[in-house]
C-alpha positions as CSV (number, residue, x, y, z in Angstrom):
1,X,14.5,-49.3,-0.9
2,X,13.1,-52.8,-1.4
3,X,14.3,-55.7,0.7
4,X,14.1,-59.3,-0.6
5,X,11.9,-61.5,1.4
6,X,13.1,-64.8,2.9
7,X,11.4,-68.1,2.1
8,X,9.4,-68.1,5.3
9,X,8.0,-64.6,4.7
10,X,7.1,-65.4,1.1
11,X,5.3,-68.6,2.2
12,X,3.4,-66.7,4.9
13,X,2.4,-63.9,2.5
14,X,1.3,-66.4,-0.1
15,X,-0.8,-68.3,2.5
16,X,-2.6,-65.1,3.5
17,X,-3.8,-64.6,-0.1
18,X,-7.3,-65.7,-1.2
19,X,-7.7,-67.5,-4.6
20,X,-10.3,-65.8,-6.8
21,X,-13.7,-67.7,-6.6
22,X,-13.7,-70.5,-9.2
23,X,-10.0,-70.4,-10.1
24,X,-9.2,-72.9,-7.4
25,X,-11.1,-75.5,-9.5
26,X,-8.9,-75.0,-12.6
27,X,-7.2,-78.1,-14.0
28,X,-4.3,-78.3,-16.5
29,X,-4.2,-81.1,-19.0
30,X,-0.9,-82.0,-20.7
31,X,-1.2,-84.3,-23.7
32,X,1.8,-85.8,-25.6
33,X,4.4,-83.5,-24.0
34,X,7.9,-85.0,-24.5
35,X,10.1,-82.8,-22.4
36,X,10.2,-83.8,-18.8
37,X,11.7,-80.4,-18.0
38,X,8.5,-78.8,-19.5
39,X,6.4,-81.1,-17.4
40,X,8.3,-80.2,-14.3
41,X,8.0,-76.6,-15.0
42,X,4.2,-76.9,-15.5
43,X,4.0,-78.7,-12.1
44,X,5.9,-75.8,-10.5
45,X,3.8,-73.2,-12.1
46,X,0.6,-75.0,-11.2
47,X,1.7,-75.2,-7.6
48,X,2.4,-71.4,-7.6
49,X,-1.2,-70.8,-8.9
50,X,-2.8,-73.4,-6.6
51,X,-4.1,-75.4,-9.5
52,X,-6.5,-78.2,-8.4
53,X,-5.0,-81.0,-10.6
54,X,-2.8,-81.8,-13.5
55,X,-3.9,-84.5,-16.0
56,X,-1.2,-86.2,-18.0
57,X,-2.0,-88.3,-21.1
58,X,-0.7,-89.9,-24.2
59,X,3.1,-90.4,-24.1
60,X,3.6,-87.6,-21.5
61,X,6.0,-89.0,-18.9
62,X,4.7,-89.1,-15.3
63,X,6.4,-88.6,-11.9
64,X,8.4,-89.9,-10.3
65,X,11.2,-89.0,-12.7
66,X,14.4,-87.2,-11.8
67,X,14.1,-85.0,-14.9
68,X,10.6,-83.9,-13.8
69,X,11.5,-83.4,-10.2
70,X,14.6,-81.3,-11.1
71,X,12.5,-78.6,-12.6
72,X,9.4,-79.1,-10.4
73,X,11.4,-78.5,-7.2
74,X,8.9,-80.7,-5.2
75,X,5.7,-79.5,-6.9
76,X,5.4,-83.0,-8.5
77,X,4.6,-84.1,-4.9
78,X,2.4,-81.2,-3.9
79,X,0.2,-80.9,-6.9
80,X,-2.4,-83.7,-7.4
81,X,-2.1,-85.4,-10.8
82,X,-3.7,-88.2,-12.7
83,X,-2.4,-90.2,-15.7
84,X,-4.5,-91.4,-18.6
85,X,-3.5,-93.3,-21.7
86,X,-6.6,-92.7,-23.9
87,X,-8.0,-89.2,-24.8
88,X,-11.6,-90.4,-24.4
89,X,-10.9,-91.4,-20.8
90,X,-9.7,-87.8,-20.0
91,X,-12.7,-86.3,-21.9
92,X,-15.1,-88.5,-20.0
93,X,-13.4,-87.6,-16.7
94,X,-13.7,-83.8,-17.4
95,X,-17.2,-83.8,-18.9
96,X,-18.4,-85.8,-15.9
97,X,-17.3,-83.0,-13.7
98,X,-18.7,-80.2,-15.9
99,X,-15.4,-78.7,-17.0
100,X,-15.2,-76.3,-19.9
101,X,-12.3,-77.4,-22.2
102,X,-10.0,-74.5,-23.1
103,X,-7.3,-75.4,-25.6
104,X,-4.2,-73.3,-25.9
105,X,-3.7,-73.4,-29.7
106,X,-3.5,-71.2,-32.8
107,X,-6.4,-72.0,-35.1
108,X,-8.6,-70.1,-37.5
109,X,-11.2,-69.7,-34.7
110,X,-8.9,-68.9,-31.7
111,X,-9.8,-66.0,-29.5
112,X,-7.3,-64.1,-27.5
113,X,-6.9,-65.6,-24.0
114,X,-7.9,-62.3,-22.3
115,X,-11.3,-62.5,-24.2
116,X,-12.2,-65.9,-22.8
117,X,-15.9,-65.6,-21.8
118,X,-15.8,-67.2,-18.3
119,X,-18.1,-66.7,-15.3
120,X,-17.0,-66.9,-11.7
121,X,-18.7,-70.3,-11.6
122,X,-16.8,-71.7,-14.6
123,X,-14.8,-74.9,-14.2
124,X,-11.9,-74.6,-16.6
125,X,-9.5,-77.2,-17.9
126,X,-6.6,-75.6,-19.7
127,X,-5.2,-78.0,-22.4
128,X,-1.6,-77.7,-23.7
129,X,-0.3,-80.0,-26.4
130,X,2.9,-81.2,-27.9
131,X,5.8,-78.8,-28.2
132,X,5.9,-79.1,-32.0
133,X,2.5,-80.3,-33.2
134,X,0.2,-78.6,-30.6
135,X,-3.0,-80.1,-29.4
136,X,-3.9,-83.5,-30.9
137,X,-6.4,-83.3,-33.8
138,X,-8.7,-85.7,-31.9
139,X,-9.0,-83.2,-29.1
140,X,-9.7,-80.0,-31.1
141,X,-13.3,-80.7,-31.9
142,X,-14.1,-81.4,-28.3
143,X,-12.9,-78.0,-27.1
144,X,-15.4,-75.4,-25.8
145,X,-12.9,-72.6,-26.5
146,X,-9.6,-72.3,-28.4
147,X,-7.5,-69.5,-27.0
148,X,-4.2,-68.0,-28.0
149,X,-1.7,-65.7,-26.5
150,X,-1.1,-62.5,-28.5
151,X,2.3,-62.5,-30.0
152,X,4.0,-59.8,-32.1
153,X,7.4,-61.3,-33.1
154,X,8.5,-63.4,-36.0
155,X,8.6,-66.9,-34.3
156,X,4.9,-67.0,-33.4
157,X,5.4,-69.7,-30.8
158,X,6.3,-70.1,-27.1
159,X,7.7,-72.9,-25.1
160,X,4.8,-75.0,-23.9
161,X,5.6,-74.5,-20.2
162,X,5.9,-70.7,-20.7
163,X,2.7,-70.6,-22.7
164,X,0.9,-72.6,-20.0
165,X,2.1,-70.2,-17.3
166,X,1.0,-67.1,-19.3
167,X,-2.4,-68.7,-19.9
168,X,-2.9,-69.6,-16.2
169,X,-2.1,-66.0,-15.2
170,X,-4.6,-64.7,-17.8
171,X,-7.3,-67.1,-16.6
172,X,-6.5,-66.1,-13.0
173,X,-7.0,-62.5,-13.9
174,X,-10.3,-63.2,-15.6
175,X,-11.6,-64.9,-12.4
176,X,-10.3,-62.0,-10.3
177,X,-12.1,-59.4,-12.5
178,X,-15.4,-61.4,-12.2
179,X,-14.9,-61.5,-8.4
180,X,-14.6,-57.7,-8.2
């Protein structure tokens, strides 16, 4: 019979795990996200995955905000983040560090996220866009890859924080497979 772990045991177990080579360099970029609850949720998910940094741009609200903190549960203080106003400033920041830009969007050239051709040395920036309109049209041509999550229902959309979490798990697994 399974027994629930207490917080201390969970923390100790998590600290004993090793991040797959390369995955610890992964960055998340949120552009024009309106919902502070979604932002807080991405902070919390990014903390769980040990994401290097979150970039916030456009009209995306930044911490400290009670609405972000409520969902982030402190991850808005444990995950490094930077704020940018202009898209070009973010792109220059990422390209200067040799990041591959991976947009989470449904386009006519999207590939399924589990088919993303990464190497264990890849530096990935996962980009998630607005809850309704998706990734800004100015960003799309700058992407190295456009990925989508396979969906089989009628709604063909996911909450931005849920989609980001699924994508991070998929990217984590690709790095783990390359490490094996």
